[in-house]
C-alpha positions as CSV (number, residue, x, y, z in Angstrom):
1,M,4.7,-31.4,-21.3
2,F,5.2,-30.7,-17.3
3,L,7.8,-27.6,-16.6
4,D,9.6,-28.2,-13.8
5,A,10.1,-25.3,-11.2
6,A,13.6,-23.5,-12.6
7,L,12.0,-23.5,-16.0
8,S,8.8,-22.4,-14.5
9,G,10.3,-19.9,-12.2
10,A,13.0,-18.5,-15.6
11,L,9.8,-17.8,-17.7
12,D,7.5,-15.7,-14.4
13,R,10.7,-13.3,-14.4
14,I,10.3,-13.0,-18.4
15,A,6.0,-12.1,-18.3
16,A,7.2,-9.8,-15.2
17,R,10.5,-7.8,-17.4
18,A,7.9,-7.6,-20.3
19,A,4.9,-6.0,-18.2
20,D,7.0,-3.2,-17.0
21,V,8.3,-2.7,-20.5
22,R,4.2,-2.7,-21.8
23,R,3.8,-0.3,-19.1
24,A,6.5,2.3,-19.9
25,F,4.3,4.7,-21.6
26,T,1.5,4.3,-18.9
27,P,0.9,7.2,-16.9
28,G,2.4,7.1,-13.6
29,A,3.2,3.6,-13.3
30,I,5.7,1.8,-11.4
31,P,7.7,-0.7,-12.6
32,T,7.2,-4.2,-10.7
33,N,11.3,-4.2,-10.5
34,D,12.7,-1.2,-9.4
35,D,16.0,-1.8,-11.0
36,T,13.7,-0.3,-14.3
37,L,12.9,2.4,-12.1
38,G,13.5,5.8,-13.8
39,T,13.3,9.5,-13.0
40,P,9.4,10.5,-13.6
41,R,8.5,12.6,-16.4
42,A,5.5,15.0,-16.8
43,G,4.6,16.8,-19.5
44,F,1.4,19.2,-20.9
45,T,-1.4,18.3,-22.2
46,L,-5.1,19.9,-23.2
47,D,-6.8,17.8,-20.9
48,P,-8.4,20.2,-18.0
49,L,-8.3,17.7,-16.2
50,S,-5.6,15.5,-15.6
51,I,-2.4,16.3,-13.4
52,A,0.7,15.2,-12.3
53,L,1.3,14.7,-8.7
54,P,3.9,15.7,-6.6
55,P,7.0,13.7,-6.1
56,E,6.6,10.4,-3.7
57,T,2.9,10.9,-3.4
58,S,-0.6,9.1,-4.5
59,V,-4.2,9.9,-4.9
60,P,-6.7,7.2,-3.6
61,V,-9.0,5.7,-5.3
62,A,-12.1,3.6,-4.8
63,T,-11.9,-0.1,-6.5
64,R,-14.1,-3.6,-5.8
65,A,-11.0,-4.5,-3.5
66,G,-10.9,-1.3,-1.6
67,T,-9.2,1.7,-1.7
68,R,-5.5,1.8,-3.7
69,Y,-3.5,4.1,-4.7
70,T,-2.5,5.8,-8.6
71,R,0.0,8.3,-9.1
72,D,-2.0,8.5,-13.3
73,G,-3.4,11.6,-12.7
74,S,-5.6,11.7,-16.4
75,F,-8.9,12.0,-14.5
76,H,-12.2,12.2,-16.1
77,L,-15.9,12.9,-15.6
78,D,-18.2,9.6,-16.4
79,G,-21.6,10.9,-15.6
80,T,-21.2,13.6,-12.5
81,R,-18.7,11.1,-11.0
82,L,-14.4,11.9,-11.5
83,V,-12.8,8.8,-12.2
84,D,-9.2,7.5,-12.9
85,A,-8.7,5.8,-16.3
86,A,-9.4,2.7,-14.8
87,G,-13.2,3.6,-13.6
88,N,-12.2,3.7,-10.1
89,D,-13.5,6.9,-7.9
90,V,-11.4,9.4,-7.3
91,L,-11.1,9.9,-3.2
92,G,-11.8,13.8,-1.9
93,R,-12.7,16.2,0.9
94,V,-15.5,18.1,0.3
95,T,-14.3,20.7,2.9
96,G,-11.2,20.4,4.7
97,S,-12.4,17.9,7.4
98,A,-14.6,16.1,6.3
99,P,-14.2,12.2,5.6
100,L,-12.6,11.0,3.1
101,A,-15.5,10.2,0.0
102,P,-15.7,9.8,-3.9
103,L,-16.0,13.1,-5.9
104,A,-18.9,14.0,-7.7
105,I,-19.8,17.1,-9.7
106,D,-23.7,18.2,-8.6
107,P,-26.7,15.5,-10.7
108,V,-29.0,18.9,-10.3
109,D,-26.5,20.8,-12.2
110,A,-25.3,18.2,-14.9
111,A,-28.7,17.0,-15.7
112,L,-29.6,20.7,-16.7
113,G,-26.7,21.0,-19.0
114,A,-25.4,23.4,-16.3
115,V,-21.9,22.2,-15.9
116,Q,-19.7,24.0,-18.0
117,A,-15.7,24.1,-18.4
118,P,-14.8,21.7,-15.1
119,R,-10.9,21.5,-14.2
120,I,-8.7,20.8,-11.4
121,E,-6.6,23.1,-9.9
122,A,-3.4,23.2,-8.8
123,D,-4.7,23.1,-5.2
124,G,-6.4,19.7,-6.4
125,S,-10.4,21.7,-6.3
126,L,-12.4,20.2,-8.7
127,V,-14.2,23.2,-9.3
128,Y,-16.2,23.9,-12.9
129,T,-18.2,27.5,-13.8
130,R,-22.3,27.4,-13.8
131,D,-24.2,30.4,-14.9
132,A,-26.7,31.6,-12.0
133,L,-30.0,33.7,-13.0
134,D,-30.1,37.2,-10.9
135,P,-33.6,37.9,-10.5
136,R,-33.8,41.4,-9.9
137,S,-32.2,41.8,-13.3
138,G,-32.6,38.2,-15.6
139,A,-28.8,38.1,-16.2
140,R,-27.0,35.5,-16.3
141,D,-23.3,35.1,-14.2
142,P,-21.5,32.9,-14.1
143,V,-20.3,31.7,-11.0
144,Q,-17.8,28.6,-9.9
145,V,-18.3,25.7,-8.2
146,V,-16.0,24.1,-5.8
147,V,-16.8,20.4,-5.6
148,G,-13.9,19.2,-3.5
149,R,-9.9,18.6,-2.9
150,I,-8.6,15.4,-4.5
151,A,-6.5,13.7,-1.5
152,L,-3.0,12.9,-1.4
153,A,-1.2,10.3,-0.1
154,R,2.2,9.7,1.0
155,F,4.2,6.2,2.9
156,P,6.3,6.1,5.0
157,A,10.0,6.4,3.9
158,A,11.5,2.8,2.0
159,T,7.8,1.5,1.7
160,R,7.9,-0.4,-1.3
161,P,3.7,-1.0,-1.9
162,P,3.0,-4.4,-4.0
163,R,3.0,-3.5,-7.6
164,D,0.6,-6.4,-8.7
165,D,-1.4,-3.6,-11.4
166,G,1.7,-1.5,-12.5
167,S,-1.1,2.0,-12.4
168,T,-2.8,1.0,-8.8
169,F,-1.3,-0.5,-5.6
170,A,-2.8,-1.5,-2.1
171,A,-1.2,-0.2,1.2
172,P,1.2,-2.9,2.3
173,E,-0.4,-4.8,4.9
174,G,0.0,-2.9,8.5
175,V,1.1,0.3,7.0
176,V,-0.5,3.4,7.0
177,P,-0.3,6.5,4.9
178,H,-0.5,10.1,5.6
179,L,-3.5,11.7,3.6
180,G,-3.8,15.7,3.0
181,L,-4.4,17.8,0.3
182,P,-2.0,19.6,-1.9
183,G,-1.2,22.5,-0.9
184,D,-2.1,22.2,2.3
185,G,1.7,22.8,4.1
186,T,2.6,19.1,4.3
187,F,1.6,18.4,0.8
188,A,2.9,20.1,-2.2
189,R,0.7,21.9,-5.5
190,V,-0.6,19.5,-8.0
191,A,-0.2,20.6,-11.6
192,P,-2.8,21.2,-13.6
193,M,-2.7,20.5,-17.1
194,Q,0.8,18.3,-17.0
195,R,0.7,14.4,-17.4
196,E,3.0,12.2,-16.0
197,A,4.6,9.6,-18.5
198,G,5.4,7.2,-16.1
199,R,8.7,6.1,-14.2
200,I,9.7,3.1,-16.0
201,D,13.1,3.5,-17.9
202,L,12.3,1.7,-21.4
203,D,16.0,1.4,-22.5
204,A,16.7,-0.9,-19.0
205,G,13.7,-2.3,-19.3
206,L,13.8,-3.9,-22.4
207,A,17.8,-4.9,-21.5
208,R,16.7,-6.6,-18.7
209,L,13.7,-8.4,-20.5
210,K,16.6,-9.6,-22.9
211,D,18.8,-11.1,-20.3
212,A,15.1,-13.0,-18.9
213,Y,14.9,-14.3,-22.3
214,L,18.8,-14.9,-22.2
215,A,18.9,-16.4,-18.9
216,F,16.1,-18.8,-19.5
217,D,17.9,-19.9,-23.4
218,A,20.6,-20.6,-21.4
219,L,18.7,-22.9,-18.8
220,Q,16.7,-24.7,-21.3
221,A,20.2,-25.9,-22.8
222,A,21.4,-27.2,-19.6
223,Q,18.2,-29.1,-19.0
224,H,18.8,-30.4,-22.0
225,A,22.5,-31.8,-22.3
226,R,22.0,-33.1,-18.4
227,G,19.0,-35.2,-20.4
228,S,20.6,-35.8,-23.4
229,L,24.1,-37.2,-20.9
230,G,21.5,-39.1,-19.1
231,K,20.3,-41.0,-22.0
232,T,23.9,-41.5,-23.4
233,A,24.6,-42.7,-19.3
234,M,21.9,-45.2,-20.1
235,D,22.4,-46.7,-23.6
236,L,25.7,-47.4,-22.4
237,L,24.9,-49.5,-19.0
238,K,22.6,-51.6,-21.6
């Protein structure tokens, strides 16, 4: 049995509404439908590599499909690489004028097990502590190593980036985001040890999902009634 275009479209709308509901508790998730867009909420976490981003900003990440952007600041170290929740490389600058590149800790320090207390600070710096040996005294003194700073991106006002997976998104065709660093005078600082709960209003999402199901049921009933009416007419003509 093949569905006609109207029923197929109704099922697509149900799928999109259901996807928004599923993403309600995904950090940084953005709904597909603007009518379920809620206010960003962030809460404290003990994870020192987790951050909450300033409003209307995102972090560029490197994916197989190219550079994409995310508001999910739940970062972690995968070996030496700083990655997002999906395992994409987080992009930043090693120095203020350097080009964007994946941020990664020193592989020698990692191999020696010298990386201690990795964390992200309010200016977006990825830092860790390493013991340094004083050659004269033989004493070990902790030093702070700055790997680089996470980049932030802001799209022009009224830009609606594609929301194909709810977590990351690509820049719209022909739109170039403004890039900078947290606390650089253009962008606000990030909030360390915070995690954004997402921007999907769960109550609104459930209400719209219910509406989508009701619309599908009504459309299905109307088509069934039309089919029955057509059959009755044909029977009368026999």
